[in-house]
RODOVO-768991 format. One record per residue: residue number from 1; residue in one letter; x, y, z of N, C-alpha, C in turn. Coordinates in steps of 0.1 Angstrom, whole numbers. Example, Ala and Ser with C-alpha at 12.3 -4.5 7.8 and 13.67 -1.06 7.14 Angstrom:
RODOVO-768991
+-----+--------+-------+-------+-------+-------+-------+-------+-------+-------+-------+
| num | residu |    nx |    ny |    nz |   cax |   cay |   caz |    cx |    cy |    cz |
+-----+--------+-------+-------+-------+-------+-------+-------+-------+-------+-------+
|   1 |      A |   132 |   -57 |    78 |   123 |   -45 |    78 |   132 |   -33 |    78 |
|   2 |      S |   128 |   -22 |    71 |   137 |   -11 |    71 |   129 |     0 |    79 |
+-----+--------+-------+-------+-------+-------+-------+-------+-------+-------+-------+
***
This chain:
RODOVO-768991
+-----+--------+-------+-------+-------+-------+-------+-------+-------+-------+-------+
| num | residu |    nx |    ny |    nz |   cax |   cay |   caz |    cx |    cy |    cz |
+-----+--------+-------+-------+-------+-------+-------+-------+-------+-------+-------+
|   1 |      X |  1555 |   831 |    98 |  1543 |   835 |    94 |  1543 |   828 |    77 |
|   2 |      X |  1537 |   821 |    80 |  1531 |   813 |    63 |  1530 |   823 |    52 |
|   3 |      X |  1541 |   819 |    41 |  1544 |   828 |    30 |  1531 |   834 |    28 |
|   4 |      X |  1521 |   820 |    24 |  1506 |   824 |    10 |  1501 |   829 |    23 |
|   5 |      X |  1499 |   832 |    37 |  1491 |   840 |    44 |  1494 |   858 |    46 |
|   6 |      X |  1508 |   856 |    45 |  1515 |   870 |    48 |  1514 |   879 |    29 |
|   7 |      X |  1513 |   871 |    16 |  1505 |   875 |     7 |  1501 |   881 |     6 |
|   8 |      X |  1483 |   871 |    11 |  1467 |   874 |     9 |  1467 |   886 |    22 |
|   9 |      X |  1473 |   884 |    29 |  1472 |   895 |    39 |  1476 |   910 |    36 |
|  10 |      X |  1490 |   911 |    19 |  1490 |   921 |    22 |  1488 |   924 |    12 |
|  11 |      X |  1486 |   915 |     2 |  1471 |   920 |    -6 |  1457 |   922 |    -3 |
|  12 |      X |  1454 |   918 |     8 |  1440 |   920 |    12 |  1439 |   939 |    22 |
|  13 |      X |  1452 |   936 |    25 |  1453 |   954 |    32 |  1454 |   959 |    18 |
|  14 |      X |  1461 |   962 |    12 |  1467 |   972 |     4 |  1454 |   977 |    -7 |
|  15 |      X |  1454 |   969 |   -13 |  1440 |   967 |   -17 |  1430 |   975 |   -18 |
|  16 |      X |  1423 |   972 |    -5 |  1413 |   968 |     8 |  1417 |   989 |     6 |
|  17 |      X |  1426 |   996 |    11 |  1432 |  1004 |    17 |  1428 |  1014 |     7 |
|  18 |      X |  1432 |  1011 |    -8 |  1430 |  1018 |   -20 |  1417 |  1019 |   -29 |
|  19 |      X |  1408 |  1007 |   -23 |  1393 |  1007 |   -28 |  1385 |  1017 |   -17 |
|  20 |      X |  1386 |  1017 |    -7 |  1382 |  1022 |     7 |  1382 |  1037 |     4 |
|  21 |      X |  1401 |  1043 |     6 |  1400 |  1053 |    -1 |  1398 |  1059 |    -9 |
|  22 |      X |  1392 |  1053 |   -21 |  1391 |  1061 |   -33 |  1379 |  1061 |   -36 |
|  23 |      X |  1369 |  1055 |   -29 |  1354 |  1054 |   -29 |  1352 |  1067 |   -18 |
|  24 |      X |  1354 |  1069 |    -4 |  1357 |  1074 |     3 |  1358 |  1091 |    -3 |
|  25 |      X |  1373 |  1085 |   -11 |  1375 |  1106 |   -18 |  1363 |  1107 |   -27 |
|  26 |      X |  1359 |  1097 |   -33 |  1350 |  1099 |   -50 |  1339 |  1104 |   -42 |
|  27 |      X |  1329 |  1096 |   -30 |  1318 |  1103 |   -28 |  1319 |  1113 |   -19 |
|  28 |      X |  1327 |  1116 |   -11 |  1333 |  1133 |    -3 |  1331 |  1141 |   -10 |
|  29 |      X |  1346 |  1137 |   -20 |  1354 |  1152 |   -26 |  1351 |  1157 |   -37 |
|  30 |      X |  1349 |  1142 |   -49 |  1355 |  1146 |   -61 |  1336 |  1147 |   -72 |
|  31 |      X |  1328 |  1134 |   -57 |  1313 |  1139 |   -66 |  1309 |  1154 |   -62 |
|  32 |      X |  1306 |  1157 |   -50 |  1304 |  1167 |   -47 |  1307 |  1177 |   -52 |
|  33 |      X |  1323 |  1180 |   -57 |  1332 |  1193 |   -65 |  1321 |  1192 |   -78 |
|  34 |      X |  1323 |  1176 |   -81 |  1317 |  1176 |   -99 |  1308 |  1186 |   -98 |
|  35 |      X |  1301 |  1180 |   -93 |  1280 |  1191 |   -93 |  1282 |  1205 |   -89 |
|  36 |      X |  1291 |  1206 |   -79 |  1293 |  1227 |   -83 |  1299 |  1228 |   -90 |
|  37 |      X |  1306 |  1225 |  -101 |  1321 |  1231 |  -113 |  1310 |  1226 |  -126 |
|  38 |      X |  1301 |  1218 |  -126 |  1295 |  1219 |  -136 |  1301 |  1216 |  -147 |
|  39 |      X |  1300 |  1221 |  -159 |  1305 |  1211 |  -170 |  1317 |  1211 |  -168 |
|  40 |      X |  1325 |  1221 |  -164 |  1343 |  1217 |  -161 |  1343 |  1204 |  -152 |
|  41 |      X |  1335 |  1200 |  -142 |  1335 |  1189 |  -132 |  1331 |  1182 |  -138 |
|  42 |      X |  1318 |  1183 |  -148 |  1317 |  1170 |  -154 |  1320 |  1161 |  -165 |
|  43 |      X |  1332 |  1172 |  -168 |  1345 |  1168 |  -179 |  1356 |  1155 |  -174 |
|  44 |      X |  1357 |  1168 |  -159 |  1364 |  1157 |  -153 |  1361 |  1145 |  -149 |
|  45 |      X |  1351 |  1141 |  -140 |  1348 |  1133 |  -138 |  1344 |  1123 |  -153 |
|  46 |      X |  1337 |  1126 |  -166 |  1339 |  1118 |  -177 |  1349 |  1112 |  -178 |
|  47 |      X |  1364 |  1118 |  -175 |  1377 |  1114 |  -183 |  1383 |  1103 |  -175 |
|  48 |      X |  1379 |  1105 |  -157 |  1381 |  1097 |  -152 |  1376 |  1084 |  -152 |
|  49 |      X |  1357 |  1084 |  -152 |  1354 |  1069 |  -157 |  1357 |  1064 |  -172 |
|  50 |      X |  1360 |  1072 |  -178 |  1365 |  1064 |  -192 |  1380 |  1063 |  -200 |
|  51 |      X |  1388 |  1075 |  -195 |  1398 |  1072 |  -201 |  1410 |  1065 |  -186 |
|  52 |      X |  1407 |  1073 |  -180 |  1415 |  1065 |  -167 |  1412 |  1052 |  -162 |
|  53 |      X |  1394 |  1047 |  -165 |  1391 |  1038 |  -162 |  1388 |  1035 |  -146 |
|  54 |      X |  1385 |  1049 |  -136 |  1392 |  1045 |  -126 |  1378 |  1038 |  -116 |
|  55 |      X |  1365 |  1038 |  -125 |  1353 |  1029 |  -120 |  1358 |  1012 |  -116 |
|  56 |      X |  1368 |  1011 |  -128 |  1370 |   996 |  -135 |  1383 |   993 |  -121 |
|  57 |      X |  1389 |  1004 |  -117 |  1402 |   998 |  -112 |  1399 |   995 |   -96 |
|  58 |      X |  1393 |  1002 |   -98 |  1378 |  1002 |   -76 |  1373 |   991 |   -78 |
|  59 |      X |  1370 |   983 |   -89 |  1358 |   970 |   -87 |  1375 |   963 |   -89 |
|  60 |      X |  1387 |   962 |   -97 |  1394 |   953 |   -99 |  1401 |   946 |   -80 |
|  61 |      X |  1400 |   963 |   -80 |  1409 |   966 |   -62 |  1399 |   960 |   -50 |
|  62 |      X |  1380 |   959 |   -52 |  1374 |   953 |   -49 |  1376 |   935 |   -47 |
|  63 |      X |  1378 |   935 |   -63 |  1375 |   923 |   -61 |  1386 |   911 |   -55 |
|  64 |      X |  1400 |   918 |   -59 |  1415 |   911 |   -43 |  1410 |   912 |   -34 |
|  65 |      X |  1408 |   924 |   -29 |  1402 |   924 |   -18 |  1392 |   917 |   -13 |
|  66 |      X |  1381 |   917 |   -16 |  1367 |   896 |   -16 |  1377 |   889 |   -14 |
|  67 |      X |  1381 |   887 |   -21 |  1385 |   870 |   -30 |  1403 |   868 |   -23 |
|  68 |      X |  1412 |   878 |   -13 |  1421 |   875 |    -5 |  1415 |   876 |    14 |
|  69 |      X |  1402 |   884 |    14 |  1401 |   880 |    25 |  1387 |   870 |    28 |
|  70 |      X |  1385 |   866 |    18 |  1378 |   852 |    19 |  1386 |   846 |    19 |
|  71 |      X |  1396 |   837 |    13 |  1408 |   829 |    14 |  1414 |   832 |    30 |
|  72 |      X |  1411 |   842 |    32 |  1422 |   843 |    49 |  1409 |   836 |    56 |
|  73 |      X |  1399 |   838 |    54 |  1388 |   834 |    64 |  1389 |   822 |    66 |
|  74 |      X |  1389 |   816 |    55 |  1388 |   797 |    53 |  1394 |   790 |    56 |
|  75 |      X |  1412 |   800 |    54 |  1426 |   794 |    58 |  1422 |   798 |    73 |
|  76 |      X |  1417 |   813 |    81 |  1422 |   806 |    91 |  1414 |   795 |    98 |
|  77 |      X |  1397 |   795 |    92 |  1388 |   784 |   101 |  1383 |   775 |    97 |
|  78 |      X |  1397 |   769 |    90 |  1397 |   756 |    92 |  1385 |   749 |    73 |
|  79 |      X |  1385 |   759 |    70 |  1376 |   753 |    59 |  1361 |   756 |    64 |
|  80 |      X |  1357 |   767 |    76 |  1350 |   775 |    75 |  1343 |   768 |    84 |
|  81 |      X |  1351 |   754 |    91 |  1345 |   743 |   104 |  1350 |   743 |   119 |
|  82 |      X |  1363 |   754 |   118 |  1361 |   754 |   130 |  1356 |   765 |   139 |
|  83 |      X |  1351 |   764 |   157 |  1348 |   770 |   165 |  1354 |   780 |   164 |
|  84 |      X |  1367 |   788 |   158 |  1367 |   797 |   158 |  1360 |   810 |   153 |
|  85 |      X |  1351 |   801 |   144 |  1340 |   809 |   133 |  1332 |   816 |   142 |
|  86 |      X |  1324 |   806 |   156 |  1318 |   813 |   166 |  1325 |   821 |   176 |
|  87 |      X |  1340 |   831 |   178 |  1342 |   835 |   186 |  1342 |   845 |   181 |
|  88 |      X |  1342 |   856 |   189 |  1342 |   873 |   185 |  1351 |   879 |   172 |
|  89 |      X |  1360 |   878 |   175 |  1367 |   881 |   159 |  1362 |   867 |   145 |
|  90 |      X |  1358 |   854 |   149 |  1353 |   853 |   138 |  1340 |   856 |   132 |
|  91 |      X |  1333 |   862 |   144 |  1320 |   868 |   137 |  1324 |   880 |   131 |
|  92 |      X |  1335 |   886 |   141 |  1336 |   901 |   134 |  1338 |   900 |   121 |
|  93 |      X |  1351 |   890 |   117 |  1354 |   891 |   104 |  1347 |   886 |    90 |
|  94 |      X |  1336 |   879 |   101 |  1323 |   875 |    89 |  1312 |   883 |    85 |
|  95 |      X |  1314 |   894 |   100 |  1301 |   908 |    92 |  1315 |   913 |    86 |
|  96 |      X |  1323 |   916 |    88 |  1332 |   927 |    80 |  1333 |   920 |    66 |
|  97 |      X |  1337 |   907 |    67 |  1339 |   900 |    48 |  1324 |   909 |    40 |
|  98 |      X |  1316 |   905 |    52 |  1297 |   904 |    44 |  1302 |   916 |    40 |
|  99 |      X |  1302 |   924 |    48 |  1295 |   939 |    45 |  1309 |   941 |    32 |
| 100 |      X |  1316 |   943 |    34 |  1327 |   940 |    19 |  1323 |   941 |     4 |
| 101 |      X |  1319 |   923 |     6 |  1311 |   916 |     0 |  1302 |   926 |   -11 |
| 102 |      X |  1283 |   931 |    -3 |  1284 |   942 |    -5 |  1287 |   950 |    -6 |
| 103 |      X |  1295 |   956 |    -1 |  1299 |   968 |    -6 |  1305 |   966 |   -21 |
| 104 |      X |  1314 |   950 |   -28 |  1321 |   951 |   -38 |  1302 |   949 |   -51 |
| 105 |      X |  1291 |   940 |   -47 |  1279 |   941 |   -53 |  1274 |   957 |   -55 |
| 106 |      X |  1273 |   962 |   -46 |  1271 |   974 |   -50 |  1279 |   983 |   -62 |
| 107 |      X |  1293 |   982 |   -62 |  1302 |   991 |   -70 |  1300 |   983 |   -84 |
| 108 |      X |  1298 |   968 |   -84 |  1292 |   962 |   -98 |  1282 |   971 |  -103 |
| 109 |      X |  1271 |   968 |   -91 |  1260 |   972 |  -102 |  1259 |   991 |  -101 |
| 110 |      X |  1268 |   996 |   -96 |  1270 |  1010 |   -96 |  1281 |  1014 |  -111 |
| 111 |      X |  1288 |  1005 |  -114 |  1293 |  1004 |  -130 |  1283 |  1009 |  -142 |
| 112 |      X |  1275 |   988 |  -141 |  1266 |   992 |  -150 |  1257 |  1004 |  -147 |
| 113 |      X |  1253 |  1009 |  -139 |  1245 |  1023 |  -140 |  1254 |  1034 |  -143 |
| 114 |      X |  1264 |  1033 |  -141 |  1270 |  1044 |  -148 |  1276 |  1045 |  -164 |
| 115 |      X |  1274 |  1034 |  -164 |  1276 |  1030 |  -184 |  1263 |  1036 |  -186 |
| 116 |      X |  1253 |  1032 |  -184 |  1234 |  1035 |  -189 |  1239 |  1048 |  -188 |
| 117 |      X |  1240 |  1054 |  -176 |  1242 |  1071 |  -180 |  1253 |  1077 |  -192 |
| 118 |      X |  1257 |  1074 |  -191 |  1275 |  1073 |  -201 |  1267 |  1071 |  -213 |
| 119 |      X |  1263 |  1066 |  -216 |  1255 |  1062 |  -228 |  1241 |  1071 |  -237 |
| 120 |      X |  1232 |  1075 |  -222 |  1225 |  1083 |  -227 |  1230 |  1100 |  -224 |
| 121 |      X |  1238 |  1101 |  -216 |  1245 |  1117 |  -219 |  1246 |  1115 |  -239 |
| 122 |      X |  1263 |  1106 |  -239 |  1263 |  1109 |  -255 |  1256 |  1104 |  -263 |
| 123 |      X |  1236 |  1102 |  -260 |  1232 |  1105 |  -270 |  1224 |  1117 |  -268 |
| 124 |      X |  1225 |  1125 |  -257 |  1221 |  1134 |  -256 |  1222 |  1148 |  -263 |
| 125 |      X |  1218 |  1150 |  -275 |  1223 |  1160 |  -286 |  1217 |  1173 |  -284 |
| 126 |      X |  1219 |  1187 |  -275 |  1217 |  1200 |  -276 |  1202 |  1199 |  -263 |
| 127 |      X |  1195 |  1202 |  -268 |  1184 |  1198 |  -256 |  1179 |  1186 |  -253 |
| 128 |      X |  1179 |  1183 |  -241 |  1174 |  1169 |  -243 |  1158 |  1171 |  -241 |
| 129 |      X |  1150 |  1158 |  -244 |  1131 |  1156 |  -241 |  1129 |  1155 |  -230 |
| 130 |      X |  1118 |  1154 |  -231 |  1114 |  1155 |  -214 |  1121 |  1137 |  -215 |
| 131 |      X |  1112 |  1129 |  -217 |  1117 |  1114 |  -215 |  1131 |  1112 |  -213 |
| 132 |      X |  1142 |  1119 |  -222 |  1154 |  1118 |  -217 |  1158 |  1125 |  -200 |
| 133 |      X |  1155 |  1134 |  -200 |  1155 |  1147 |  -187 |  1150 |  1137 |  -182 |
| 134 |      X |  1138 |  1130 |  -177 |  1135 |  1122 |  -167 |  1144 |  1106 |  -167 |
| 135 |      X |  1151 |  1101 |  -179 |  1154 |  1091 |  -174 |  1170 |  1092 |  -172 |
| 136 |      X |  1177 |  1098 |  -174 |  1188 |  1111 |  -172 |  1183 |  1112 |  -152 |
| 137 |      X |  1179 |  1118 |  -152 |  1174 |  1122 |  -135 |  1171 |  1105 |  -130 |
| 138 |      X |  1165 |  1100 |  -132 |  1164 |  1086 |  -131 |  1171 |  1080 |  -123 |
| 139 |      X |  1180 |  1084 |  -134 |  1198 |  1074 |  -132 |  1205 |  1080 |  -129 |
| 140 |      X |  1204 |  1095 |  -126 |  1217 |  1104 |  -119 |  1208 |  1098 |   -97 |
| 141 |      X |  1200 |  1092 |  -101 |  1195 |  1093 |   -85 |  1198 |  1074 |   -82 |
| 142 |      X |  1196 |  1064 |   -89 |  1201 |  1055 |   -92 |  1214 |  1055 |   -89 |
| 143 |      X |  1227 |  1062 |   -93 |  1244 |  1061 |   -95 |  1242 |  1069 |   -78 |
| 144 |      X |  1234 |  1079 |   -77 |  1234 |  1084 |   -58 |  1236 |  1073 |   -48 |
| 145 |      X |  1223 |  1068 |   -49 |  1221 |  1054 |   -39 |  1231 |  1049 |   -41 |
| 146 |      X |  1234 |  1042 |   -51 |  1239 |  1032 |   -53 |  1256 |  1038 |   -47 |
| 147 |      X |  1262 |  1043 |   -54 |  1273 |  1052 |   -38 |  1274 |  1049 |   -32 |
| 148 |      X |  1264 |  1060 |   -23 |  1261 |  1057 |   -10 |  1259 |  1045 |    -2 |
| 149 |      X |  1253 |  1032 |   -12 |  1254 |  1018 |    -5 |  1261 |  1014 |    -7 |
| 150 |      X |  1278 |  1021 |   -15 |  1285 |  1008 |   -15 |  1293 |  1015 |    -3 |
| 151 |      X |  1290 |  1026 |     0 |  1301 |  1040 |    12 |  1300 |  1032 |    26 |
| 152 |      X |  1284 |  1031 |    29 |  1286 |  1029 |    38 |  1282 |  1016 |    42 |
| 153 |      X |  1282 |  1001 |    31 |  1288 |   990 |    33 |  1309 |   989 |    35 |
| 154 |      X |  1310 |   999 |    29 |  1325 |   994 |    33 |  1334 |  1002 |    43 |
| 155 |      X |  1323 |  1015 |    47 |  1326 |  1020 |    61 |  1328 |  1010 |    73 |
| 156 |      X |  1314 |  1003 |    70 |  1312 |   989 |    84 |  1320 |   978 |    83 |
| 157 |      X |  1323 |   977 |    66 |  1339 |   965 |    68 |  1347 |   966 |    72 |
| 158 |      X |  1352 |   983 |    69 |  1364 |   987 |    77 |  1366 |   988 |    98 |
| 159 |      X |  1348 |   991 |    96 |  1350 |   988 |   114 |  1351 |   975 |   116 |
| 160 |      X |  1341 |   966 |   108 |  1348 |   959 |   117 |  1359 |   950 |   118 |
| 161 |      X |  1366 |   951 |   104 |  1380 |   942 |    98 |  1390 |   950 |   114 |
| 162 |      X |  1388 |   963 |   114 |  1398 |   971 |   126 |  1399 |   967 |   139 |
| 163 |      X |  1384 |   961 |   139 |  1383 |   956 |   156 |  1381 |   946 |   159 |
| 164 |      X |  1375 |   934 |   151 |  1370 |   918 |   147 |  1378 |   911 |   159 |
| 165 |      X |  1391 |   919 |   165 |  1395 |   904 |   171 |  1397 |   910 |   184 |
| 166 |      X |  1394 |   922 |   186 |  1391 |   927 |   201 |  1377 |   921 |   204 |
| 167 |      X |  1367 |   919 |   196 |  1350 |   916 |   198 |  1354 |   900 |   206 |
| 168 |      X |  1347 |   904 |   218 |  1342 |   895 |   230 |  1329 |   888 |   230 |
| 169 |      X |  1327 |   878 |   227 |  1306 |   878 |   228 |  1309 |   865 |   234 |
+-----+--------+-------+-------+-------+-------+-------+-------+-------+-------+-------+
***
């Protein structure tokens, strides 16, 4: 096996496993637990997002995963010009890659929203005004939507990446 392809594949798999695993764990376990435990849960989430830079680490893992996957696809398809791109595996990996790219886009948008949410929470001293409460609820809903879009995009990416070589069209 070509050394470059081996490095790309290992990078793609390991960073992808971390990215998807962290996303699923965050959205199906940490976030609900944080909401259920009130102030203590919010403090844990705040620490994860600010001090531990969890969101940044997930984004970097996503970028590495997408870049390594894109490069492997480009190499396997001879610069997107071979008949392989129209085969079952070529289409499957292409759909999986597109879903992964959407997942990354949703992750970046969620990071931006989380930054705005953190700023707003820091601004609120004591009892929030009606306007700030509405803004807070709006940002929280947007965050939940972006997190679910990110999660489902990554689930689709994993499904296609895991099965693409077996697809026959």
